[in-house]
C-alpha positions in Angstrom: -24.1 -0.4 -72.7 -25.1 -0.5 -69.0 -27.3 -3.2 -67.5 -30.0 -0.6 -66.4 -30.2 1.1 -69.8 -30.6 -2.3 -71.5 -33.3 -3.2 -69.1 -35.2 0.0 -69.6 -35.1 -0.4 -73.4 -36.4 -3.9 -73.2 -39.1 -3.1 -70.7 -40.7 -0.4 -72.9 -41.4 -3.0 -75.6 -43.2 -5.6 -73.5 -46.4 -7.0 -75.1 -49.4 -8.6 -73.4 -48.5 -12.2 -72.7 -48.3 -14.7 -69.8 -44.7 -15.7 -70.3 -42.2 -16.3 -67.5 -40.3 -13.2 -68.6 -43.3 -11.0 -68.3 -44.1 -12.3 -64.9 -40.5 -11.5 -63.9 -40.7 -8.0 -65.3 -44.0 -7.4 -63.6 -42.5 -8.4 -60.2 -39.5 -6.2 -60.9 -41.7 -3.2 -61.7 -43.9 -3.8 -58.6 -40.9 -3.9 -56.3 -39.1 -0.9 -57.8 -42.3 1.1 -57.5 -42.7 0.1 -53.9 -39.1 1.0 -53.1 -39.4 4.3 -54.8 -42.5 5.2 -52.7 -40.5 4.3 -49.6 -37.7 6.5 -50.7 -39.9 9.5 -51.4 -41.5 9.1 -48.0 -38.4 8.5 -46.0 -35.7 10.0 -48.2 -33.8 6.8 -48.1 -33.9 3.3 -49.7 -34.9 0.5 -47.4 -32.6 -2.5 -47.1 -35.5 -4.8 -46.4 -35.9 -5.5 -50.2 -32.7 -7.6 -50.2 -34.6 -10.7 -49.3 -37.2 -10.0 -52.0 -34.5 -9.8 -54.7 -32.8 -12.9 -53.4 -36.1 -14.8 -53.5 -36.8 -13.5 -57.0 -33.4 -14.8 -58.2 -33.9 -18.2 -56.7 -37.3 -18.6 -58.2 -36.6 -17.4 -61.7 -33.0 -18.6 -62.2 -32.0 -21.3 -59.8 -35.1 -23.4 -59.9 -36.6 -22.3 -63.2 -37.3 -25.1 -65.7 -39.1 -22.9 -68.4 -38.0 -24.0 -71.9 -37.9 -20.4 -72.9 -34.7 -19.9 -70.8 -31.5 -21.0 -72.4 -29.7 -24.2 -71.2 -26.6 -22.4 -70.0 -26.0 -23.5 -66.5 -23.8 -20.5 -65.5 -25.1 -18.0 -63.0 -23.6 -14.5 -62.4 -23.5 -12.8 -59.1 -22.7 -9.1 -58.7 -20.7 -8.6 -55.5 -20.2 -5.1 -54.1 -18.0 -4.0 -51.2 -18.5 -0.6 -49.7 -15.5 1.7 -49.9 -15.3 4.3 -47.1 -15.2 7.9 -48.5 -15.7 11.4 -47.0 -19.0 11.8 -48.8 -22.0 9.9 -47.4 -24.2 11.0 -50.3 -22.0 9.5 -53.0 -21.0 6.0 -51.8 -18.4 4.1 -53.7 -18.3 0.3 -54.2 -15.7 -2.2 -55.4 -17.7 -4.3 -57.8 -16.9 -7.7 -59.2 -18.8 -10.4 -60.9 -18.6 -14.0 -59.7 -19.6 -17.0 -61.9 -20.9 -20.3 -60.6 -22.6 -23.3 -62.1 -26.2 -24.0 -61.0 -25.2 -27.2 -59.2 -22.3 -25.6 -57.4 -22.2 -26.1 -53.6 -20.6 -22.7 -53.2 -23.5 -20.6 -54.5 -23.5 -17.4 -52.4 -27.3 -17.5 -51.8 -28.1 -15.0 -49.0 -24.7 -13.3 -49.1 -25.2 -9.7 -48.0 -22.3 -8.5 -50.1 -24.1 -9.6 -53.3 -26.3 -6.9 -54.9 -29.3 -9.1 -55.6 -31.2 -6.6 -57.6 -28.4 -6.2 -60.1 -27.8 -9.9 -60.0 -31.4 -10.5 -61.2 -31.0 -7.9 -64.0 -27.7 -9.3 -65.2 -28.9 -12.9 -65.3 -32.2 -11.9 -67.0 -30.2 -10.0 -69.8 -27.8 -12.9 -70.3 -30.3 -15.9 -70.1 -33.8 -14.8 -71.1 -33.1 -12.9 -74.3 -31.7 -13.7 -77.8 -29.6 -11.0 -79.5 -29.1 -10.5 -83.2 -26.4 -8.2 -84.5 -26.9 -6.8 -88.0 -24.2 -5.0 -89.9 -25.1 -3.2 -93.1 -23.4 -1.1 -95.8 -25.7 1.8 -96.7 -25.6 4.9 -98.9 -27.7 8.0 -98.3 -30.3 8.6 -101.1 -31.9 11.6 -99.4 -31.6 13.5 -96.2 -34.0 11.1 -94.5 -33.5 7.9 -96.4 -30.8 5.2 -96.6 -30.4 2.5 -99.2 -29.0 -0.8 -97.9 -26.4 -2.2 -100.3 -25.5 -5.2 -98.3 -26.2 -6.7 -94.9 -25.4 -9.6 -92.7 -27.0 -10.7 -89.4 -25.3 -12.8 -86.7 -26.5 -14.2 -83.4 -24.5 -12.8 -80.5 -24.5 -13.4 -76.8 -24.5 -11.0 -73.8 -21.6 -11.1 -71.5 -20.2 -9.0 -68.6 -16.7 -9.5 -70.0 -14.8 -9.3 -73.3 -11.7 -10.4 -75.1 -9.7 -7.8 -77.1 -10.4 -8.1 -80.9 -7.2 -6.4 -82.0 -4.9 -9.0 -80.3 -4.9 -12.7 -80.0 -5.4 -14.4 -76.7 -7.9 -16.0 -74.4 -7.7 -13.6 -71.5 -11.0 -11.9 -70.7 -11.4 -8.6 -69.0 -14.5 -7.7 -66.9 -16.6 -4.9 -68.3 -19.6 -4.8 -65.9 -21.7 -2.8 -65.5 -21.3 -2.6 -69.3 -22.6 -5.6 -71.2 -20.6 -6.7 -74.3 -21.8 -8.5 -77.4 -18.6 -9.9 -79.0 -18.4 -11.4 -82.5 -15.4 -13.8 -82.0 -15.4 -14.9 -85.7 -15.7 -11.3 -87.0 -13.2 -11.8 -89.9 -14.9 -14.9 -91.2 -18.5 -13.5 -90.9 -18.0 -10.1 -92.3 -15.0 -10.7 -94.6 -17.0 -9.9 -97.8 -18.6 -6.7 -96.5 -16.6 -3.7 -97.9 -17.2 0.0 -97.4 -16.3 2.5 -100.0 -16.2 6.3 -100.3 -19.6 7.8 -99.9 -21.0 4.8 -98.0 -21.4 4.2 -94.3 -21.5 1.2 -91.9 -24.7 0.8 -89.9 -25.0 -1.5 -86.8 -28.2 -2.7 -85.2 -28.5 -4.8 -82.1 -31.9 -6.4 -81.6 -33.1 -8.1 -78.4 -36.0 -10.5 -78.4 -37.5 -13.1 -76.0 -37.4 -16.8 -76.8 -40.9 -16.8 -78.3 -40.3 -13.7 -80.5 -43.2 -11.8 -79.1 -41.0 -9.2 -77.4 -38.5 -7.3 -79.6 -36.6 -4.1 -79.1 -33.6 -2.4 -80.8 -31.2 -1.7 -77.9 -28.5 -0.2 -80.0 -28.4 1.5 -83.4 -25.5 3.4 -84.8 -23.5 4.3 -87.9 -20.1 5.5 -89.0 -19.1 7.1 -92.3 -16.4 5.9 -94.6 -14.2 8.9 -94.0 -14.2 8.3 -90.2 -13.3 4.7 -90.7 -10.5 5.6 -93.1 -9.0 8.0 -90.6 -8.8 5.1 -88.1 -7.4 2.8 -90.7 -4.7 5.3 -91.8 -3.8 6.0 -88.2 -3.3 2.3 -87.4 -1.4 1.6 -90.6 0.9 4.6 -89.8 1.7 3.3 -86.4 2.2 -0.3 -87.7 4.5 0.9 -90.4 6.6 2.9 -88.0 6.9 0.0 -85.6 7.9 -2.3 -88.5 10.6 0.1 -89.6 12.0 0.4 -86.1 12.1 -3.4 -85.5 13.6 -4.2 -88.9 16.1 -1.3 -89.0 14.7 -0.2 -92.4 15.1 -3.6 -94.1 11.4 -4.0 -94.8 10.6 -0.3 -94.8 9.2 -0.4 -98.4 6.9 -3.4 -97.7 3.2 -2.4 -97.9 1.1 -3.2 -94.9 -2.6 -3.7 -94.8 -4.9 -4.1 -91.8 -8.6 -4.6 -91.3 -10.3 -2.0 -89.3 -12.4 -3.9 -86.8 -15.7 -2.3 -85.6 
C-alpha cells in the first residue's frame, strides 16, 4: 500500500471537526491545489513549495504537543537523490528513509535532498492514526452475503519497513513507498482461527484518528480456502523435498506440517 493511496482513502472520510489532524489536512489540500494550478498554468511544478512543506512538518510534528498524537519520538525523513537518465520527463530517484529522534541534533531540517511533502505524509500516517486489523473466517450464504463464523481484531502500527514472517530474525527491510502493518505475534493472536473447505479468510484494515471521529477502511480483501490450500501444499512439498535431501532419506516418512501465514 503506497503512502499516497493511504492518504487519499483517509482524506475522503474526513468529518467536520476542529482537530489538529483536520487542520493539517486542510493545509495540505490548500497547498496541493495551489501547486496544481501553477502546474496547469506553467506546465511544471514550482520548487518554491519546499519551504512550505518544511514549515508544515516543523509545526505539526517537531513542535506539536497535541495529546491526540502518539508519544513516539521517532521522526521519519524521505530522502531522494536524483539519478541522471536520458529521459527528462521520467526522472528517477534513489529513495531512502532516515529515522531520527525528535531531540536529535542531527535532524535534517532544511535539507534540500529531503522530499518534505512526502515526509509530511509519512509522519502523518505513522503518528496521527490508529490502525485496527480484523481477520475473520466467513462463509458465503448467498451471492451478496457473507456469514462471519469467527473474527479477531488486533491493533497494528504503520511502518515503512518490515521483518519477514516466514523466517526468524530481527533484520528489517525498507518497503517505502509501501507502508506495512505487521503482526509480529501472529501465531499467538490467530492460533485458534482455522479455515475449512468452503470458507474464506477476510482481512480488513481500519484507520481512525485518536478521537475516533474519523474512520476509513483502507484495505479489504479475502482469500478462499482452496487458494490457501494450494499455497500450503506447495510450501509443504518444498519443505519435504528439502528435508529428504538433507537427511538422505532417513526422515523421509516423517510428516511435516506448516502454518500458512497471511
